[in-house]
MARBAMI-681482 format. One record per residue (C-alpha): x, y, z; residue number from 1. Coordinates in Angstrom, 2 decimals, padded with zeros to 5 digits. Example, Ala and Ser with C-alpha at 12.3 -4.5 7.8 and 13.67 -1.06 7.14 Angstrom:
<romars>
(romar (012.30; -004.50; 007.80); 1),
(romar (013.67; -001.06; 007.14); 2),
</romars>
This chain:
<romars>
(romar (000.00; 000.00; 000.00); 1),
(romar (001.38; 003.39; -001.02); 2),
(romar (001.53; 005.51; 002.14); 3),
(romar (003.17; 008.59; 000.56); 4),
(romar (001.45; 011.91; 001.17); 5),
(romar (-000.80; 012.97; -001.68); 6),
(romar (-000.03; 016.52; -002.76); 7),
(romar (-002.62; 018.81; -004.30); 8),
(romar (-002.42; 019.55; -008.03); 9),
(romar (-001.29; 023.06; -007.09); 10),
(romar (001.52; 021.76; -004.88); 11),
(romar (002.60; 019.26; -007.52); 12),
(romar (003.05; 022.13; -009.97); 13),
(romar (005.08; 024.36; -007.62); 14),
(romar (008.54; 025.40; -008.77); 15),
(romar (011.50; 026.57; -006.68); 16),
(romar (012.42; 030.24; -006.59); 17),
(romar (015.18; 030.63; -009.22); 18),
(romar (017.03; 033.19; -007.11); 19),
(romar (016.80; 031.20; -003.88); 20),
(romar (018.22; 028.22; -005.74); 21),
(romar (021.34; 030.28; -006.50); 22),
(romar (022.14; 030.84; -002.81); 23),
(romar (024.21; 027.67; -002.64); 24),
(romar (026.61; 029.29; -005.10); 25),
(romar (026.71; 032.69; -003.41); 26),
(romar (027.66; 031.14; -000.05); 27),
(romar (030.91; 029.71; -001.40); 28),
(romar (034.05; 031.05; 000.26); 29),
(romar (035.50; 034.05; -001.53); 30),
(romar (032.42; 034.54; -003.72); 31),
(romar (031.52; 038.12; -004.63); 32),
(romar (027.75; 038.16; -005.01); 33),
(romar (025.84; 040.51; -007.26); 34),
(romar (023.01; 037.95; -007.21); 35),
(romar (020.66; 038.59; -004.29); 36),
(romar (018.71; 041.85; -004.30); 37),
(romar (019.87; 042.51; -000.76); 38),
(romar (020.23; 045.77; 001.13); 39),
(romar (023.66; 046.41; 002.63); 40),
(romar (023.82; 045.23; 006.27); 41),
(romar (026.17; 048.14; 006.99); 42),
(romar (023.30; 050.50; 006.13); 43),
(romar (020.90; 048.98; 008.68); 44),
(romar (020.10; 051.41; 011.53); 45),
(romar (020.97; 048.85; 014.21); 46),
(romar (021.57; 051.15; 017.17); 47),
(romar (018.66; 053.48; 016.44); 48),
(romar (016.32; 050.56; 015.87); 49),
(romar (017.48; 048.84; 019.05); 50),
(romar (016.69; 052.04; 020.93); 51),
(romar (013.10; 051.79; 019.71); 52),
(romar (012.70; 048.66; 021.83); 53),
(romar (011.85; 051.09; 024.63); 54),
(romar (008.31; 050.78; 023.27); 55),
(romar (008.20; 047.34; 024.93); 56),
(romar (008.85; 048.84; 028.34); 57),
(romar (006.31; 051.57; 027.71); 58),
(romar (003.52; 049.55; 026.11); 59),
(romar (004.61; 045.93; 026.29); 60),
(romar (001.29; 044.46; 027.42); 61),
(romar (-000.37; 045.66; 024.20); 62),
(romar (002.62; 045.10; 021.93); 63),
(romar (003.05; 041.46; 022.99); 64),
(romar (-000.64; 040.69; 022.44); 65),
(romar (-002.40; 039.64; 019.22); 66),
(romar (-003.02; 042.66; 017.03); 67),
(romar (-005.69; 043.86; 014.65); 68),
(romar (-005.61; 042.22; 011.21); 69),
(romar (-005.58; 045.67; 009.60); 70),
(romar (-002.40; 046.65; 011.45); 71),
(romar (-001.06; 048.20; 014.66); 72),
(romar (-002.71; 051.57; 015.29); 73),
(romar (000.38; 053.80; 015.74); 74),
(romar (002.03; 052.28; 012.67); 75),
(romar (-001.11; 052.82; 010.61); 76),
(romar (-001.08; 056.48; 011.64); 77),
(romar (002.56; 056.79; 010.54); 78),
(romar (001.81; 055.10; 007.22); 79),
(romar (-001.16; 057.35; 006.52); 80),
(romar (001.13; 060.36; 007.00); 81),
(romar (003.81; 058.77; 004.79); 82),
(romar (001.27; 058.03; 002.06); 83),
(romar (000.02; 061.60; 002.14); 84),
(romar (003.37; 062.62; 000.67); 85),
(romar (003.89; 059.64; -001.62); 86),
(romar (000.37; 059.53; -003.08); 87),
(romar (-000.40; 063.25; -002.93); 88),
(romar (-003.69; 062.86; -001.09); 89),
(romar (-005.22; 061.78; 002.18); 90),
(romar (-005.51; 058.00; 002.34); 91),
(romar (-008.57; 056.81; 004.20); 92),
(romar (-007.87; 054.35; 007.05); 93),
(romar (-010.16; 051.77; 005.43); 94),
(romar (-007.91; 051.73; 002.34); 95),
(romar (-004.78; 050.69; 004.28); 96),
(romar (-003.63; 047.19; 005.24); 97),
(romar (-000.33; 046.30; 006.94); 98),
(romar (001.13; 043.00; 005.69); 99),
(romar (004.01; 040.69; 006.63); 100),
(romar (006.25; 041.80; 003.78); 101),
(romar (005.17; 042.85; 000.31); 102),
(romar (005.16; 039.23; -000.86); 103),
(romar (002.24; 038.54; 001.46); 104),
(romar (000.43; 041.57; 000.11); 105),
(romar (000.71; 040.21; -003.43); 106),
(romar (-000.35; 036.75; -002.29); 107),
(romar (-003.44; 038.03; -000.47); 108),
(romar (-004.49; 040.29; -003.34); 109),
(romar (-004.04; 037.41; -005.78); 110),
(romar (-006.27; 035.19; -003.65); 111),
(romar (-009.10; 037.70; -003.58); 112),
(romar (-008.84; 038.75; -007.24); 113),
(romar (-007.91; 035.58; -009.15); 114),
(romar (-009.30; 032.13; -009.80); 115),
(romar (-007.08; 029.26; -010.99); 116),
(romar (-006.35; 029.67; -014.68); 117),
(romar (-006.84; 033.46; -014.71); 118),
(romar (-004.26; 035.47; -016.62); 119),
(romar (-002.12; 038.26; -015.14); 120),
(romar (-000.33; 040.77; -017.36); 121),
(romar (003.27; 041.25; -016.23); 122),
(romar (006.26; 043.13; -017.52); 123),
(romar (008.92; 041.08; -019.25); 124),
(romar (011.22; 040.96; -017.36); 125),
(romar (009.62; 041.15; -013.92); 126),
(romar (010.21; 040.24; -010.27); 127),
(romar (010.19; 036.42; -009.92); 128),
(romar (008.85; 036.53; -006.35); 129),
(romar (005.58; 037.95; -007.65); 130),
(romar (005.45; 035.37; -010.44); 131),
(romar (005.97; 032.70; -007.78); 132),
(romar (003.16; 034.07; -005.58); 133),
(romar (000.77; 034.36; -008.52); 134),
(romar (001.68; 030.91; -009.78); 135),
(romar (000.81; 029.52; -006.36); 136),
(romar (-002.82; 030.56; -006.85); 137),
(romar (-002.91; 029.02; -010.33); 138),
(romar (-002.35; 032.14; -012.42); 139),
(romar (-001.05; 032.17; -015.98); 140),
(romar (000.81; 035.08; -017.52); 141),
(romar (000.74; 037.41; -020.49); 142),
(romar (003.96; 039.36; -020.93); 143),
(romar (004.49; 042.91; -022.20); 144),
(romar (008.12; 043.61; -023.24); 145),
(romar (010.11; 046.41; -021.57); 146),
(romar (012.75; 048.83; -022.77); 147),
(romar (014.77; 051.58; -021.08); 148),
(romar (011.55; 053.44; -020.20); 149),
(romar (009.82; 050.45; -018.65); 150),
(romar (006.80; 048.58; -019.95); 151),
(romar (006.11; 049.20; -023.64); 152),
(romar (002.60; 050.27; -022.83); 153),
(romar (001.53; 050.69; -026.46); 154),
(romar (001.77; 046.89; -026.82); 155),
(romar (-000.69; 046.23; -023.99); 156),
(romar (-003.91; 046.20; -026.09); 157),
(romar (-002.51; 043.58; -028.46); 158),
(romar (-001.26; 041.43; -025.56); 159),
(romar (-004.75; 041.58; -024.02); 160),
(romar (-006.42; 040.82; -027.34); 161),
(romar (-004.10; 037.85; -027.89); 162),
(romar (-005.02; 036.57; -024.43); 163),
(romar (-008.73; 036.88; -025.18); 164),
(romar (-008.32; 034.97; -028.44); 165),
(romar (-006.35; 032.22; -026.73); 166),
(romar (-008.42; 031.83; -023.56); 167),
(romar (-011.77; 033.43; -024.27); 168),
(romar (-011.30; 035.72; -021.28); 169),
(romar (-009.64; 039.02; -020.52); 170),
(romar (-006.69; 039.17; -018.05); 171),
(romar (-007.78; 039.80; -014.47); 172),
(romar (-004.84; 041.91; -013.28); 173),
(romar (-001.90; 044.02; -014.50); 174),
(romar (001.23; 043.94; -012.32); 175),
(romar (003.98; 046.56; -012.69); 176),
(romar (007.01; 047.99; -010.89); 177),
(romar (007.09; 051.49; -012.45); 178),
(romar (010.02; 052.88; -010.43); 179),
(romar (013.46; 051.27; -010.84); 180),
(romar (012.07; 047.91; -011.79); 181),
(romar (013.44; 044.64; -010.51); 182),
(romar (015.36; 043.45; -012.53); 183),
(romar (015.80; 046.04; -015.28); 184),
(romar (016.20; 049.17; -013.14); 185),
(romar (013.95; 050.97; -015.66); 186),
(romar (011.67; 053.83; -014.66); 187),
(romar (008.34; 054.08; -016.47); 188),
(romar (008.14; 057.47; -018.22); 189),
(romar (005.45; 059.95; -017.25); 190),
(romar (003.81; 059.66; -020.67); 191),
(romar (003.66; 055.88; -020.34); 192),
(romar (002.30; 056.11; -016.80); 193),
(romar (-000.61; 058.19; -017.98); 194),
(romar (-001.23; 055.96; -020.98); 195),
(romar (-001.09; 052.79; -018.85); 196),
(romar (-003.76; 054.18; -016.54); 197),
(romar (-005.94; 055.12; -019.53); 198),
(romar (-005.60; 051.66; -021.09); 199),
(romar (-006.19; 049.81; -017.83); 200),
(romar (-009.40; 051.82; -017.33); 201),
(romar (-010.52; 051.26; -020.94); 202),
(romar (-009.84; 047.53; -020.69); 203),
(romar (-011.42; 047.34; -017.20); 204),
(romar (-008.42; 045.48; -015.74); 205),
(romar (-007.28; 046.28; -012.17); 206),
(romar (-003.68; 047.47; -011.89); 207),
(romar (-001.27; 046.60; -009.06); 208),
(romar (001.61; 049.06; -008.59); 209),
(romar (004.53; 047.60; -006.62); 210),
(romar (006.71; 050.40; -005.22); 211),
(romar (009.58; 049.07; -003.08); 212),
(romar (012.26; 051.27; -004.69); 213),
(romar (010.46; 054.53; -005.51); 214),
(romar (012.08; 056.49; -002.67); 215),
(romar (015.58; 055.34; -003.70); 216),
(romar (016.26; 057.87; -006.49); 217),
(romar (019.87; 058.91; -007.07); 218),
(romar (019.50; 061.08; -010.18); 219),
(romar (016.80; 062.77; -012.25); 220),
(romar (013.46; 064.18; -011.23); 221),
(romar (010.93; 062.16; -009.19); 222),
(romar (007.85; 060.94; -011.04); 223),
(romar (004.37; 060.60; -009.52); 224),
(romar (003.25; 057.12; -008.61); 225),
(romar (000.50; 055.54; -010.67); 226),
(romar (-001.73; 055.69; -007.61); 227),
(romar (-001.10; 059.43; -007.28); 228),
(romar (-001.97; 059.99; -010.93); 229),
(romar (-005.09; 057.82; -010.59); 230),
(romar (-006.39; 059.59; -007.48); 231),
(romar (-008.95; 057.47; -005.66); 232),
(romar (-009.73; 055.27; -008.68); 233),
(romar (-010.84; 051.94; -007.17); 234),
(romar (-009.10; 049.76; -009.75); 235),
(romar (-005.53; 050.97; -009.00); 236),
(romar (-003.82; 049.22; -006.07); 237),
(romar (-000.61; 050.41; -004.42); 238),
(romar (001.90; 048.29; -002.48); 239),
(romar (005.14; 049.21; -000.73); 240),
(romar (007.50; 048.01; 001.99); 241),
(romar (010.10; 048.97; 004.58); 242),
(romar (012.39; 046.18; 003.37); 243),
(romar (014.58; 048.30; 001.09); 244),
(romar (014.54; 051.60; 002.99); 245),
(romar (014.81; 050.25; 006.56); 246),
(romar (015.52; 046.51; 006.81); 247),
(romar (013.95; 043.38; 005.29); 248),
(romar (014.03; 041.54; 008.61); 249),
(romar (011.23; 043.64; 010.07); 250),
(romar (008.82; 042.10; 007.50); 251),
(romar (006.54; 045.14; 007.46); 252),
(romar (004.81; 046.26; 004.27); 253),
(romar (001.42; 047.69; 003.30); 254),
(romar (-001.17; 048.04; 000.57); 255),
(romar (-003.52; 050.88; -000.34); 256),
(romar (-006.65; 049.81; -002.18); 257),
(romar (-010.36; 050.44; -002.51); 258),
(romar (-012.03; 049.84; 000.90); 259),
(romar (-014.09; 046.93; -000.43); 260),
(romar (-010.98; 045.21; -001.76); 261),
(romar (-009.03; 045.95; 001.41); 262),
(romar (-011.82; 044.42; 003.50); 263),
(romar (-011.78; 041.27; 001.38); 264),
(romar (-008.00; 041.09; 001.80); 265),
(romar (-008.31; 041.46; 005.57); 266),
(romar (-010.74; 038.54; 005.67); 267),
(romar (-008.40; 036.46; 003.51); 268),
(romar (-005.42; 037.11; 005.80); 269),
(romar (-007.47; 036.11; 008.86); 270),
(romar (-007.27; 032.58; 007.50); 271),
(romar (-003.52; 032.89; 007.06); 272),
(romar (-001.49; 034.63; 009.77); 273),
(romar (-004.19; 036.66; 011.58); 274),
(romar (-001.96; 039.74; 011.73); 275),
(romar (001.55; 041.02; 011.11); 276),
(romar (003.89; 040.69; 014.11); 277),
(romar (002.79; 043.39; 016.53); 278),
(romar (006.32; 043.61; 017.94); 279),
(romar (007.79; 044.40; 014.51); 280),
(romar (005.04; 046.90; 013.80); 281),
(romar (005.55; 048.62; 017.16); 282),
(romar (009.30; 048.95; 016.61); 283),
(romar (008.80; 050.44; 013.16); 284),
(romar (006.08; 052.75; 014.46); 285),
(romar (008.41; 054.01; 017.20); 286),
(romar (011.17; 054.52; 014.61); 287),
(romar (008.75; 056.65; 012.59); 288),
(romar (007.49; 058.52; 015.69); 289),
(romar (011.04; 059.59; 016.49); 290),
(romar (011.39; 061.13; 013.02); 291),
(romar (014.21; 058.78; 012.03); 292),
(romar (012.86; 057.57; 008.69); 293),
(romar (013.77; 060.66; 006.66); 294),
(romar (017.27; 060.85; 008.17); 295),
(romar (017.94; 057.18; 007.50); 296),
(romar (016.57; 057.40; 003.96); 297),
(romar (019.05; 060.20; 003.19); 298),
(romar (021.85; 057.95; 004.49); 299),
(romar (020.69; 054.99; 002.40); 300),
(romar (020.44; 057.10; -000.75); 301),
(romar (023.95; 058.47; -000.23); 302),
(romar (025.32; 054.97; 000.36); 303),
(romar (023.63; 053.30; -002.58); 304),
(romar (024.19; 056.14; -005.04); 305),
(romar (027.91; 055.81; -004.36); 306),
(romar (027.78; 052.08; -005.01); 307),
(romar (025.75; 052.65; -008.17); 308),
(romar (028.46; 054.98; -009.50); 309),
(romar (031.14; 052.49; -008.50); 310),
(romar (029.47; 049.74; -010.52); 311),
(romar (028.95; 052.04; -013.50); 312),
(romar (032.64; 052.95; -013.52); 313),
(romar (033.78; 049.35; -013.02); 314),
(romar (031.51; 047.99; -015.75); 315),
(romar (032.70; 050.66; -018.17); 316),
(romar (036.33; 049.98; -017.28); 317),
(romar (036.25; 046.18; -017.50); 318),
(romar (033.36; 045.22; -019.81); 319),
(romar (032.45; 048.03; -022.18); 320),
(romar (030.31; 047.51; -025.26); 321),
(romar (032.61; 044.68; -026.36); 322),
(romar (031.11; 042.36; -023.75); 323),
(romar (027.76; 043.90; -022.71); 324),
(romar (025.51; 046.94; -022.95); 325),
(romar (023.42; 048.52; -020.22); 326),
(romar (021.70; 051.71; -019.08); 327),
(romar (022.88; 053.34; -015.87); 328),
(romar (019.91; 053.27; -013.45); 329),
(romar (018.75; 056.46; -011.73); 330),
(romar (017.75; 054.59; -008.59); 331),
(romar (016.91; 051.23; -007.10); 332),
(romar (019.24; 048.25; -006.73); 333),
(romar (020.03; 046.83; -010.17); 334),
(romar (021.97; 046.89; -013.42); 335),
(romar (020.47; 044.92; -016.31); 336),
(romar (023.15; 043.81; -018.75); 337),
(romar (022.58; 042.61; -022.28); 338),
(romar (025.43; 040.22; -023.02); 339),
(romar (027.13; 040.53; -026.37); 340),
(romar (028.09; 036.86; -026.65); 341),
(romar (026.69; 033.54; -025.49); 342),
(romar (023.92; 032.75; -023.03); 343),
(romar (023.49; 034.12; -019.53); 344),
(romar (023.25; 030.60; -018.04); 345),
(romar (026.59; 029.63; -019.53); 346),
(romar (028.11; 032.92; -018.42); 347),
(romar (026.79; 032.35; -014.91); 348),
(romar (028.66; 029.07; -014.48); 349),
(romar (031.87; 030.56; -015.89); 350),
(romar (031.48; 033.55; -013.56); 351),
(romar (030.89; 031.36; -010.49); 352),
(romar (034.05; 029.43; -011.33); 353),
(romar (035.89; 032.77; -011.16); 354),
(romar (034.27; 033.80; -007.88); 355),
(romar (031.49; 036.17; -008.88); 356),
(romar (027.73; 035.52; -009.05); 357),
(romar (024.79; 037.22; -010.76); 358),
(romar (021.27; 036.16; -011.74); 359),
(romar (020.75; 034.99; -015.34); 360),
(romar (017.94; 036.72; -017.22); 361),
(romar (015.58; 033.73; -017.67); 362),
(romar (014.83; 033.86; -013.90); 363),
(romar (012.78; 037.02; -014.55); 364),
(romar (010.38; 035.58; -017.13); 365),
(romar (007.43; 033.25; -016.55); 366),
(romar (007.92; 029.71; -017.82); 367),
(romar (006.85; 029.15; -021.41); 368),
(romar (004.27; 026.54; -020.31); 369),
(romar (002.40; 029.12; -018.20); 370),
(romar (002.49; 032.03; -020.64); 371),
(romar (-000.40; 033.00; -022.90); 372),
(romar (000.94; 034.14; -026.25); 373),
(romar (004.55; 034.77; -027.12); 374),
(romar (007.06; 033.47; -024.55); 375),
(romar (010.05; 035.77; -023.92); 376),
(romar (013.09; 034.09; -022.42); 377),
(romar (015.77; 036.67; -021.54); 378),
(romar (018.72; 034.35; -022.09); 379),
(romar (020.95; 037.20; -023.25); 380),
(romar (020.48; 039.23; -020.04); 381),
(romar (022.03; 039.29; -016.57); 382),
(romar (020.95; 041.12; -013.40); 383),
(romar (023.60; 042.60; -011.16); 384),
(romar (022.74; 044.03; -007.72); 385),
(romar (025.12; 046.79; -006.58); 386),
(romar (023.84; 047.46; -003.06); 387),
(romar (025.25; 044.50; -001.12); 388),
(romar (028.93; 044.49; -002.11); 389),
(romar (031.32; 047.25; -001.06); 390),
(romar (033.10; 049.38; -003.72); 391),
(romar (036.28; 047.27; -003.61); 392),
(romar (034.25; 044.10; -004.14); 393),
(romar (032.31; 045.77; -006.96); 394),
(romar (035.58; 046.57; -008.72); 395),
(romar (037.00; 043.07; -008.26); 396),
(romar (033.68; 041.42; -009.12); 397),
(romar (033.32; 043.33; -012.40); 398),
(romar (036.89; 042.38; -013.29); 399),
(romar (036.12; 038.69; -012.66); 400),
(romar (032.86; 038.97; -014.62); 401),
(romar (034.66; 040.48; -017.60); 402),
(romar (037.13; 037.60; -017.60); 403),
(romar (034.26; 035.09; -017.57); 404),
(romar (032.43; 036.85; -020.41); 405),
(romar (035.55; 036.94; -022.58); 406),
(romar (035.55; 033.14; -022.55); 407),
(romar (032.41; 033.23; -024.68); 408),
</romars>
């Protein structure tokens, strides 16, 4: 008698995270990693954050208790003030939900908006963590190509029409990272932002704006978020996180959506984790109450802008157009290289052998078996993260990468 555990069809179809699978390489001794999209530990506000633990002495009986599913009150107040600046309007409390990291926000929204087999429009390339979360609820994908200005929005109607011809149904969601996209580093132009909102409204498809990097601008003029341009339009959803501007270990993020959708998301999360860690929320709320966020953000921007310049100079010095082409990002975490020769997967293994790691481009595209329409593979691309390594490692890593690419 077969006594093995029977997995659901959904579990049987699960795939490992392509970036997490690379960690075994990045942990090798002497490896310089441009692979993980990690903040620099040296930039974490350890002492200031530790000082915020005083909130436990002041209000520990409440902080150590279960919390409201919508979020810890003082943190919600801080987020409403933060969103007033980022979204250019007053956000109503019933629009706001605190989540355990932005990945949970995507997962919860997917569960209340999608049925198995529904199609989500994504940028190509896009963040694989979101693809993973959407895949876990049975989503399929329609991809819109990107260039240096982000999603090629003018192609959206044809991608939607192709999906309708193939499936008989319109996509149920559009997912985008308009500011300093992961992995391409591209920033969606103002003209394209406005056109994307027009098309999403015309096509009656909700739009999810993921904004983890929008505050990390090192050059150029800030652009309004999609949610700011859309006002209180109910079909535009905003998501952001403290992971990149404070520390990922706090696992505190949030969404801003129509009250009806937010309520449905709250009910969905009550069957998951009940609430985000009240201790984490209280520490972050105290950090905000002390006025430390703006000061720390200025420090992070100064740190990462210096590393961004260091990678630009090192890439130009060691690679040049002979080996790869790229656009210098104006913010965020990433360089997106188009390799001049060979495949990114082959280059990855040669690079690892020389002691430097990156993420090959195919990791940022949905699998061909789950795409509706043309499948885009990205095998000529590589993502490099500049925030984790120090400038000396960036210089040495780019030199090692150039040597690996010359082998092609």
